[in-house]
C-alpha positions in Angstrom: 53.9 -32.4 16.2 50.1 -32.8 16.6 50.0 -30.0 19.1 51.9 -27.7 16.6 49.3 -28.5 13.9 46.4 -27.7 16.2 48.1 -24.4 17.2 48.8 -23.6 13.6 45.2 -24.4 12.6 43.9 -22.3 15.5 46.2 -19.4 14.6 45.1 -19.6 10.9 41.4 -19.6 11.9 41.9 -16.6 14.3 43.7 -14.7 11.5 40.9 -15.4 9.1 38.3 -14.2 11.7 40.2 -11.0 12.3 40.8 -10.1 8.7 37.8 -11.6 6.9 34.3 -10.2 6.5 31.9 -10.9 9.4 28.1 -11.4 9.3 25.8 -8.7 10.8 27.2 -5.7 9.0 30.8 -5.9 10.2 32.0 -4.5 6.8 29.8 -1.5 7.4 31.0 -1.3 11.0 34.6 -1.4 9.8 33.9 1.7 7.7 32.2 3.4 10.6 28.7 2.6 9.5 26.2 0.7 11.7 22.9 -0.7 10.3 20.1 1.8 10.8 17.2 1.2 13.1 13.7 1.5 11.7 12.1 4.7 13.0 8.9 4.5 11.1 7.0 2.2 8.7 4.5 3.8 6.4 2.2 2.6 3.6 1.2 4.5 0.5 -1.7 3.0 -1.4 -1.9 4.0 -5.1 -5.6 3.4 -5.3 -8.9 5.0 -4.3 -9.4 2.1 -1.9 -8.8 2.8 1.8 -6.9 0.0 3.6 -6.2 0.2 7.3 -2.7 0.6 8.7 -3.5 -2.2 11.2 -4.4 -4.7 8.4 -1.2 -3.9 6.5 1.2 -3.8 9.5 -0.1 -7.3 10.4 1.3 -8.6 7.1 4.8 -7.4 7.5 7.8 -8.6 9.6 9.5 -5.2 10.1 8.4 -2.8 12.8 9.8 0.4 14.3 12.7 -0.4 16.6 14.0 -3.3 14.4 17.3 -3.2 12.7 16.8 -2.6 8.9 18.0 -5.6 6.8 17.3 -6.5 3.2 16.0 -9.9 4.2 13.5 -8.3 6.6 12.2 -6.0 3.9 12.0 -8.9 1.4 10.1 -11.0 3.9 7.7 -8.1 4.5 7.1 -7.8 0.7 6.4 -11.5 0.5 4.0 -11.1 3.4 2.1 -8.4 1.5 2.1 -10.4 -1.7 0.5 -13.3 0.3 -2.8 -11.4 -0.2 -3.8 -11.7 -3.9 -5.1 -8.1 -3.8 -1.8 -6.4 -4.6 -0.6 -6.0 -8.2 2.6 -4.2 -7.4 4.6 -3.6 -4.2 7.8 -1.5 -3.8 9.8 -0.5 -0.7 11.7 2.7 -0.3 14.1 3.6 2.6 15.3 7.0 3.7 18.2 6.9 6.1 19.3 9.7 8.3 21.3 9.7 11.5 21.2 6.0 12.0 17.5 5.9 11.7 15.5 4.7 8.7 12.0 5.5 7.4 10.6 2.7 5.5 7.8 3.3 2.9 5.9 0.5 1.2 4.2 1.7 -2.0 1.3 -0.6 -2.8 -0.9 -0.9 -5.8 -4.0 -3.0 -5.2 -6.5 -4.2 -7.8 -9.4 -5.6 -5.9 -12.7 -6.6 -7.4 -15.7 -4.4 -6.7 -17.9 -6.5 -4.4 -20.5 -3.8 -3.5 -21.6 -0.4 -4.9 -23.7 1.8 -2.7 -25.4 5.1 -3.9 -26.3 7.6 -1.2 -27.8 11.1 -1.0 -29.8 10.9 -4.2 -33.5 12.0 -3.9 -34.8 12.6 -7.4 -32.5 10.6 -9.7 -32.8 6.8 -9.3 -29.8 4.8 -8.0 -29.9 2.6 -11.1 -29.4 5.7 -13.3 -26.4 6.8 -11.2 -24.9 3.3 -11.3 -25.4 3.2 -15.1 -23.7 6.6 -15.5 -20.7 5.5 -13.4 -20.1 2.5 -15.7 -18.9 0.5 -12.6 -19.9 -3.1 -12.4 -19.7 -5.6 -9.5 -16.9 -8.1 -10.0 -14.8 -5.7 -12.1 -11.5 -4.1 -11.0 -11.4 -0.5 -10.1 -8.3 1.5 -11.0 -7.5 5.1 -10.0 -8.3 6.3 -13.5 -11.7 4.5 -13.6 -12.6 6.0 -10.2 -12.0 9.6 -11.4 -13.8 8.9 -14.7 -16.8 7.4 -12.9 -17.1 10.4 -10.7 -17.0 12.8 -13.7 -19.5 10.7 -15.6 -22.0 10.7 -12.7 -21.6 14.5 -12.3 -22.2 15.0 -16.1 -25.3 12.8 -16.1 -26.8 14.8 -13.2 -26.1 18.1 -14.9 -27.8 16.8 -18.1 -30.8 16.0 -16.0 -31.0 19.6 -14.9 -29.0 19.5 -11.6 -26.4 22.1 -12.4 -25.2 22.4 -8.8 -24.8 18.7 -8.3 -21.8 17.4 -6.5 -20.5 13.8 -6.4 -17.9 12.2 -4.2 -16.8 8.7 -4.2 -15.1 6.5 -1.5 -13.8 3.0 -1.6 -12.8 0.5 1.1 -10.9 -2.7 0.6 -11.0 -5.8 2.7 -7.6 -7.6 2.7 -9.0 -10.9 3.8 -11.5 -11.4 1.0 -9.9 -9.0 -1.5 -13.3 -7.4 -2.1 -13.9 -3.7 -2.5 -16.9 -1.6 -1.6 -17.6 1.6 -3.5 -19.8 4.4 -2.1 -21.1 7.1 -4.4 -22.3 10.1 -2.5 -24.6 12.4 -4.5 -25.8 15.9 -3.6 -28.2 16.8 -6.4 -28.9 20.3 -5.3 -31.9 22.3 -6.6 -32.9 21.6 -10.3 -32.1 24.4 -12.7 -35.0 26.7 -13.6 -35.4 27.8 -17.2 -37.1 31.2 -17.6 
């Protein structure tokens, strides 16, 4: 009688294993779908700040060649949020032919730690900084970056440098959360009034 109960319990367990859902994507495999393998991991930073791929890839747990799972993507997002620099993080996946391209969309808001003015010869750096309206310790959003560039260009034109050009670049350090902004100024020749 005890042997029959064991056989009955073993048969019931085998039947449950054969008919029930399994871990590791067996539901998908039963429908002819296998979990995709990550072909590429990319980062899109919605900010003027440049952040290196090496720094970002060191914070995530998914890499090309890994099987794509929701938990791995969630773990990578948690790893990115471990740095207080990011305001918003989203992940997008494009699957095709069993391969997946994974894109992390990042929105950092670091504080400006350093502002450098370069290329100016006749207009003082303090005047360019004043025109930009950027301050150390303040955050720098995309919109602020474009507005600062336009404001510096306008200030230079008002000082008679009609052909002035301004370009700005920003770099962000993930470890410290600090940002460095560089304002490159090409004043050109001053306008001549005849």
